[in-house]
MMTF fields as JSON, N, C-alpha, C and O atoms, coordinates in Angstrom:
{
  "mmtfVersion": "1.0.0",
  "mmtfProducer": "UNKNOWN",
  "numBonds": 399,
  "numAtoms": 400,
  "numGroups": 100,
  "numChains": 1,
  "numModels": 1,
  "chainsPerModel": [1],
  "groupsPerChain": [100],
  "chainIdList": ["A"],
  "bondAtomList": [4, 2, 8, 6, 12, 10, 16, 14, 20, 18, 24, 22, 28, 26, 32, 30, 36, 34, 40, 38, 44, 42, 48, 46, 52, 50, 56, 54, 60, 58, 64, 62, 68, 66, 72, 70, 76, 74, 80, 78, 84, 82, 88, 86, 92, 90, 96, 94, 100, 98, 104, 102, 108, 106, 112, 110, 116, 114, 120, 118, 124, 122, 128, 126, 132, 130, 136, 134, 140, 138, 144, 142, 148, 146, 152, 150, 156, 154, 160, 158, 164, 162, 168, 166, 172, 170, 176, 174, 180, 178, 184, 182, 188, 186, 192, 190, 196, 194, 200, 198, 204, 202, 208, 206, 212, 210, 216, 214, 220, 218, 224, 222, 228, 226, 232, 230, 236, 234, 240, 238, 244, 242, 248, 246, 252, 250, 256, 254, 260, 258, 264, 262, 268, 266, 272, 270, 276, 274, 280, 278, 284, 282, 288, 286, 292, 290, 296, 294, 300, 298, 304, 302, 308, 306, 312, 310, 316, 314, 320, 318, 324, 322, 328, 326, 332, 330, 336, 334, 340, 338, 344, 342, 348, 346, 352, 350, 356, 354, 360, 358, 364, 362, 368, 366, 372, 370, 376, 374, 380, 378, 384, 382, 388, 386, 392, 390, 396, 394],
  "bondOrderList": [1, 1, 1, 1, 1, 1, 1, 1, 1, 1, 1, 1, 1, 1, 1, 1, 1, 1, 1, 1, 1, 1, 1, 1, 1, 1, 1, 1, 1, 1, 1, 1, 1, 1, 1, 1, 1, 1, 1, 1, 1, 1, 1, 1, 1, 1, 1, 1, 1, 1, 1, 1, 1, 1, 1, 1, 1, 1, 1, 1, 1, 1, 1, 1, 1, 1, 1, 1, 1, 1, 1, 1, 1, 1, 1, 1, 1, 1, 1, 1, 1, 1, 1, 1, 1, 1, 1, 1, 1, 1, 1, 1, 1, 1, 1, 1, 1, 1, 1],
  "groupList": [{"groupName": "UNK", "atomNameList": ["N", "CA", "C", "O"], "elementList": ["N", "C", "C", "O"], "formalChargeList": [0, 0, 0, 0], "bondAtomList": [1, 0, 2, 1, 3, 2], "bondOrderList": [1, 1, 2], "singleLetterCode": "X", "chemCompType": "L-PEPTIDE LINKING"}],
  "groupTypeList": [0, 0, 0, 0, 0, 0, 0, 0, 0, 0, 0, 0, 0, 0, 0, 0, 0, 0, 0, 0, 0, 0, 0, 0, 0, 0, 0, 0, 0, 0, 0, 0, 0, 0, 0, 0, 0, 0, 0, 0, 0, 0, 0, 0, 0, 0, 0, 0, 0, 0, 0, 0, 0, 0, 0, 0, 0, 0, 0, 0, 0, 0, 0, 0, 0, 0, 0, 0, 0, 0, 0, 0, 0, 0, 0, 0, 0, 0, 0, 0, 0, 0, 0, 0, 0, 0, 0, 0, 0, 0, 0, 0, 0, 0, 0, 0, 0, 0, 0, 0],
  "groupIdList": [1, 2, 3, 4, 5, 6, 7, 8, 9, 10, 11, 12, 13, 14, 15, 16, 17, 18, 19, 20, 21, 22, 23, 24, 25, 26, 27, 28, 29, 30, 31, 32, 33, 34, 35, 36, 37, 38, 39, 40, 41, 42, 43, 44, 45, 46, 47, 48, 49, 50, 51, 52, 53, 54, 55, 56, 57, 58, 59, 60, 61, 62, 63, 64, 65, 66, 67, 68, 69, 70, 71, 72, 73, 74, 75, 76, 77, 78, 79, 80, 81, 82, 83, 84, 85, 86, 87, 88, 89, 90, 91, 92, 93, 94, 95, 96, 97, 98, 99, 100],
  "secStructList": [7, 2, 2, 2, 2, 2, 2, 2, 2, 2, 2, 2, 2, 2, 2, 2, 2, 2, 2, 2, 2, 2, 2, 2, 2, 2, 2, 2, 2, 2, 2, 6, 6, 7, 6, 6, 1, 6, 6, 1, 7, 2, 2, 2, 2, 2, 2, 2, 2, 2, 2, 2, 2, 2, 2, 2, 2, 2, 2, 2, 2, 2, 2, 2, 2, 1, 7, 7, 3, 3, 3, 6, 6, 3, 3, 3, 7, 7, 2, 2, 2, 2, 2, 2, 2, 2, 2, 2, 2, 2, 2, 2, 2, 2, 2, 2, 2, 2, 7, 7],
  "xCoordList": [-118.379, -119.445, -119.339, -119.628, -118.958, -118.848, -117.872, -118.1, -116.773, -115.933, -116.414, -116.006, -117.217, -117.836, -118.964, -119.173, -119.515, -120.625, -119.755, -120.144, -118.674, -117.867, -117.235, -117.086, -116.918, -116.403, -117.332, -117.045, -118.514, -119.718, -120.015, -120.152, -120.1, -120.202, -119.002, -119.237, -117.828, -116.688, -117.04, -116.874, -117.502, -117.647, -118.758, -118.584, -119.839, -121.012, -120.581, -120.859, -119.95, -119.398, -118.506, -118.599, -117.608, -116.603, -117.604, -117.515, -118.5, -119.206, -120.161, -120.375, -120.679, -121.357, -120.853, -121.574, -119.42, -118.562, -118.164, -118.045, -117.976, -117.823, -118.964, -118.828, -120.131, -121.485, -121.642, -122.137, -121.251, -121.371, -120.435, -120.711, -119.195, -118.136, -118.737, -118.639, -119.388, -119.966, -121.088, -121.212, -121.694, -122.923, -122.248, -122.633, -121.187, -120.684, -119.892, -119.968, -119.118, -118.567, -119.416, -119.113, -120.437, -121.586, -121.98, -122.196, -122.072, -122.45, -121.349, -121.611, -120.081, -118.828, -118.822, -118.562, -119.103, -119.028, -120.066, -119.851, -121.431, -122.488, -122.196, -122.522, -121.627, -121.261, -120.255, -120.181, -119.4, -118.328, -118.701, -117.908, -120.02, -120.585, -120.422, -120.187, -120.512, -120.173, -118.781, -118.595, -117.853, -116.46, -115.953, -114.859, -116.678, -116.284, -115.451, -114.576, -115.983, -115.394, -113.869, -113.154, -113.56, -112.296, -112.314, -113.237, -111.149, -110.784, -111.406, -111.324, -111.955, -112.31, -111.206, -110.203, -111.372, -110.342, -110.196, -111.031, -109.001, -108.702, -108.803, -109.445, -108.2, -108.286, -109.617, -109.879, -110.522, -111.902, -112.627, -113.607, -112.32, -112.993, -112.688, -113.584, -111.326, -110.737, -111.417, -112.01, -111.358, -112.099, -113.489, -114.002, -114.191, -115.645, -115.677, -116.568, -114.944, -115.05, -114.811, -115.474, -113.924, -113.828, -115.01, -115.512, -115.403, -116.582, -117.902, -118.805, -117.936, -119.091, -119.032, -120.054, -117.884, -117.62, -118.055, -118.73, -117.644, -117.692, -119.396, -119.941, -119.983, -121.399, -122.546, -123.644, -122.297, -123.147, -123.866, -125.036, -123.025, -123.624, -124.905, -125.808, -124.84, -125.974, -127.131, -128.322, -126.626, -127.594, -128.385, -129.434, -127.874, -128.619, -129.812, -130.837, -129.86, -131.145, -132.122, -133.328, -131.574, -132.663, -133.209, -134.354, -132.664, -133.167, -134.222, -135.226, -134.224, -135.491, -136.579, -137.73, -136.385, -137.633, -138.111, -139.321, -137.345, -137.897, -138.352, -137.922, -139.473, -139.961, -139.095, -138.504, -138.951, -138.15, -138.882, -139.911, -138.352, -138.899, -138.473, -137.311, -139.34, -139.13, -139.052, -139.855, -138.018, -137.71, -137.297, -136.163, -138.078, -137.561, -137.319, -138.191, -136.126, -135.953, -135.22, -135.149, -134.72, -134.268, -135.062, -136.219, -134.417, -135.26, -133.921, -132.707, -134.712, -133.914, -133.791, -134.765, -132.428, -132.044, -132.197, -131.331, -133.083, -133.184, -132.548, -132.578, -131.963, -131.28, -130.187, -130.144, -129.298, -128.229, -128.781, -128.173, -129.883, -130.505, -131.022, -130.733, -131.726, -132.29, -131.251, -131.346, -130.253, -129.059, -128.417, -127.974, -128.34, -127.684, -128.563, -128.105, -129.929, -130.841, -130.707, -130.626, -130.69, -130.611, -129.347, -129.318, -128.234, -127.096, -127.108, -126.607, -127.659, -127.89, -128.815, -128.59, -129.816, -130.876, -130.065, -130.147, -129.31, -128.611, -127.561, -127.338, -126.838, -125.998, -126.694, -126.172, -127.865, -128.522, -129.126, -129.288, -129.423, -129.81, -128.71, -128.966, -127.508, -126.353, -125.97, -125.729, -125.948, -125.767, -126.641, -126.217, -127.995, -129.003, -128.735, -128.921, -128.321, -128.103, -126.759, -126.57, -125.776, -124.625, -124.775, -124.027, -125.677, -125.961, -126.403, -127.139, -125.97, -126.438, -127.635, -128.084],
  "yCoordList": [-160.706, -160.319, -158.805, -158.45, -157.921, -156.641, -156.304, -155.363, -157.031, -156.904, -157.357, -156.789, -158.301, -158.769, -157.586, -157.305, -157.062, -155.855, -154.641, -153.915, -154.376, -153.365, -153.414, -152.45, -154.674, -154.98, -154.768, -154.247, -155.147, -154.999, -153.483, -153.098, -152.737, -151.324, -150.668, -149.774, -151.042, -150.537, -151.022, -150.311, -152.226, -152.616, -151.817, -151.244, -151.744, -151.064, -149.528, -148.988, -149.004, -147.635, -147.365, -146.345, -148.381, -148.36, -148.594, -147.827, -149.634, -149.822, -148.61, -148.289, -148.006, -146.857, -145.897, -145.374, -145.515, -144.588, -145.061, -144.286, -146.343, -146.912, -146.613, -146.115, -146.893, -146.649, -145.184, -144.852, -144.366, -142.836, -142.606, -141.764, -143.296, -143.116, -143.418, -142.677, -144.637, -145.017, -143.991, -143.658, -143.605, -142.635, -141.344, -140.864, -140.817, -139.642, -139.899, -138.994, -140.922, -141.323, -141.388, -140.894, -142.038, -142.165, -140.896, -140.755, -139.816, -138.533, -137.915, -137.126, -138.135, -137.536, -138.128, -137.439, -139.323, -140.029, -139.631, -139.316, -139.541, -138.878, -137.34, -136.87, -136.636, -135.216, -135.062, -134.07, -136.134, -135.856, -136.603, -136.937, -136.73, -137.4, -138.788, -139.341, -139.463, -140.953, -141.453, -142.389, -140.833, -141.141, -142.609, -142.777, -143.468, -144.718, -145.503, -146.369, -144.951, -145.49, -144.841, -144.258, -145.002, -144.62, -143.15, -142.445, -142.748, -141.162, -140.614, -139.418, -141.446, -141.217, -141.312, -141.97, -140.608, -140.673, -141.916, -142.275, -142.811, -144.109, -144.221, -145.187, -143.272, -143.134, -143.173, -143.938, -142.344, -142.356, -143.512, -143.914, -144.09, -145.342, -146.414, -147.19, -146.6, -147.785, -147.594, -148.546, -146.347, -146.39, -146.609, -147.052, -146.309, -146.566, -147.991, -148.573, -148.634, -150.151, -150.968, -151.989, -150.568, -151.134, -150.901, -151.761, -149.55, -149.267, -150.016, -150.301, -150.278, -150.969, -152.36, -152.836, -153.152, -154.428, -154.624, -155.598, -153.642, -153.806, -153.549, -154.038, -152.861, -152.588, -153.3, -153.479, -153.679, -154.271, -155.571, -155.822, -156.442, -157.505, -157.278, -158.102, -156.041, -155.78, -154.907, -154.932, -154.202, -153.471, -153.976, -153.43, -155.057, -155.799, -156.452, -156.324, -157.202, -157.664, -156.739, -156.947, -155.586, -154.526, -153.898, -153.449, -153.826, -153.411, -154.268, -153.737, -155.646, -156.528, -156.231, -156.499, -155.733, -155.658, -154.205, -153.997, -153.268, -151.813, -151.65, -152.159, -150.673, -150.352, -149.306, -148.527, -149.209, -148.176, -146.769, -146.767, -145.712, -144.41, -143.748, -143.349, -143.564, -142.878, -141.411, -140.803, -140.751, -139.366, -138.837, -139.045, -138.278, -137.839, -139.069, -139.931, -139.168, -140.012, -141.484, -142.514, -141.343, -142.402, -142.842, -142.486, -143.538, -143.899, -143.564, -143.463, -143.461, -143.108, -144.386, -145.055, -144.743, -146.002, -145.629, -144.924, -145.993, -145.834, -146.843, -146.712, -147.874, -148.952, -148.307, -148.627, -147.485, -146.913, -146.091, -146.067, -145.438, -144.6, -145.629, -145.483, -146.554, -147.677, -148.305, -148.351, -148.788, -149.387, -148.527, -149.012, -147.119, -146.359, -146.266, -146.17, -146.3, -146.226, -147.6, -147.6, -148.571, -149.979, -150.151, -150.831, -149.612, -149.722, -148.981, -149.48, -147.789, -146.961, -147.66, -147.67, -148.203, -148.92, -150.043, -150.279, -150.714, -151.896, -151.442, -152.131, -150.305, -149.861, -149.503, -149.764, -148.91, -148.44, -149.617, -149.509, -150.734, -151.957, -152.552, -153.078, -152.551, -153.174, -152.165, -152.658, -150.875, -149.923, -150.221, -150.255, -150.446, -150.542, -151.896, -151.957, -152.893, -154.293, -154.369, -155.247, -153.399, -153.503, -152.931, -153.379, -151.998, -151.241, -152.421, -153.314, -152.409, -153.288, -152.848, -153.559],
  "zCoordList": [43.136, 42.086, 41.751, 40.608, 42.642, 42.321, 41.266, 40.507, 41.167, 40.094, 38.743, 37.731, 38.689, 37.423, 37.088, 35.908, 37.899, 37.623, 37.264, 36.35, 37.872, 37.459, 35.982, 35.23, 35.754, 34.336, 33.393, 32.315, 33.705, 32.76, 32.46, 31.299, 33.406, 33.27, 32.523, 31.709, 32.747, 31.798, 30.264, 29.273, 30.254, 28.935, 28.354, 27.278, 28.965, 28.344, 27.969, 26.899, 28.896, 28.662, 27.455, 26.772, 27.234, 26.193, 24.865, 23.907, 24.871, 23.837, 23.504, 22.335, 24.483, 24.209, 23.391, 22.541, 23.564, 22.943, 21.525, 20.576, 21.463, 20.043, 19.242, 18.125, 19.751, 19.125, 18.77, 17.693, 19.608, 19.275, 18.286, 17.432, 18.227, 17.165, 15.767, 14.789, 15.814, 14.39, 14.055, 12.876, 14.745, 14.481, 13.847, 12.781, 14.615, 14.091, 12.907, 12.076, 12.582, 11.546, 10.215, 9.128, 10.51, 9.447, 8.812, 7.608, 9.882, 9.284, 8.649, 7.741, 8.972, 8.384, 6.879, 5.892, 6.85, 5.393, 4.7, 3.529, 5.218, 4.289, 3.974, 2.884, 4.87, 4.584, 3.588, 2.863, 3.541, 2.45, 0.961, 0.081, 0.985, -0.3, -0.303, -1.377, 0.763, 0.779, 0.458, -0.32, 1.05, 0.649, 1.058, 1.598, 0.811, 1.209, -0.317, -0.31, -1.295, -2.6, -3.061, -2.246, -4.243, -4.565, -4.569, -4.979, -4.048, -3.888, -2.467, -2.189, -1.692, -0.324, 0.571, 0.296, 1.755, 2.823, 3.432, 4.262, 3.057, 3.683, 4.948, 5.36, 5.938, 7.298, 7.865, 8.793, 7.329, 7.82, 7.22, 7.848, 6.154, 5.808, 6.613, 6.947, 7.045, 7.794, 9.141, 9.648, 9.781, 11.143, 11.218, 12.245, 10.125, 10.03, 9.865, 10.483, 9.205, 8.915, 10.266, 10.448, 11.174, 12.452, 13.405, 14.13, 13.295, 14.168, 13.686, 14.473, 12.467, 11.857, 12.294, 12.789, 12.173, 12.566, 13.988, 14.322, 14.868, 16.341, 16.657, 17.647, 15.836, 16.379, 15.566, 16.093, 14.359, 13.558, 14.092, 13.802, 14.954, 15.505, 16.385, 16.529, 16.945, 17.994, 17.176, 17.485, 16.177, 15.534, 14.394, 14.051, 13.78, 12.802, 13.319, 12.651, 14.504, 14.973, 15.379, 15.24, 15.944, 16.237, 14.927, 14.985, 13.979, 12.649, 12.352, 11.878, 12.548, 11.886, 12.903, 12.558, 14.063, 15.005, 14.81, 14.902, 14.572, 14.525, 13.002, 11.967, 13.28, 11.929, 11.324, 12.073, 9.85, 9.32, 8.949, 8.273, 9.38, 9.258, 8.101, 8.029, 7.1, 5.915, 6.034, 6.741, 5.301, 5.453, 3.99, 3.56, 3.389, 1.928, 1.125, 1.018, 0.545, -0.423, 0.188, -0.482, 1.547, 2.301, 3.611, 3.834, 4.328, 5.63, 6.861, 6.685, 8.053, 9.203, 9.913, 10.257, 10.149, 10.994, 12.483, 12.999, 13.085, 14.663, 15.632, 16.855, 14.969, 15.802, 16.538, 17.726, 16.139, 17.043, 18.206, 19.276, 18.028, 18.97, 20.148, 21.336, 19.692, 20.512, 21.367, 22.594, 20.683, 21.312, 22.322, 23.362, 22.024, 23.138, 24.346, 25.485, 24.041, 25.222, 26.007, 27.236, 25.39, 26.08, 26.72, 27.746, 26.248, 27.009, 28.258, 29.266, 28.272, 29.442, 30.502, 31.712, 29.915, 30.919, 31.536, 32.742, 30.751, 31.461, 32.368, 33.364, 32.151, 33.16, 34.457, 35.541, 34.351, 35.396, 36.333, 37.548, 35.573, 36.195, 36.918, 38.001, 36.48, 37.003, 38.333, 39.435, 38.121, 39.288, 40.525, 41.68, 40.113, 41.064, 41.871, 43.086, 41.169, 41.843, 42.592, 43.433, 42.272, 42.984, 44.462, 45.331, 44.762, 45.962, 46.955, 46.536, 48.195, 49.229, 50.005, 50.904]
}
């Protein structure tokens, strides 16, 4: 049972960093003027698409539950922050249950 818990901890940690990567990459893309279209950096676009594909299945359901926060002309997506917190909470639950 400990090996399963340790595997879950590793999975959650890797997913945590993938999610952080997506957040940072979204800032990079926004900072470069939305470089996803023609003339944008293809490497950055490819990396972002992979990170998006890995994280969107968990973020999309969160967006349906969370209210959108309006800021200026756009809105702030809180789902990545909530998912980061949920991942840490799940890790702590697993760690507490591993102890004898």
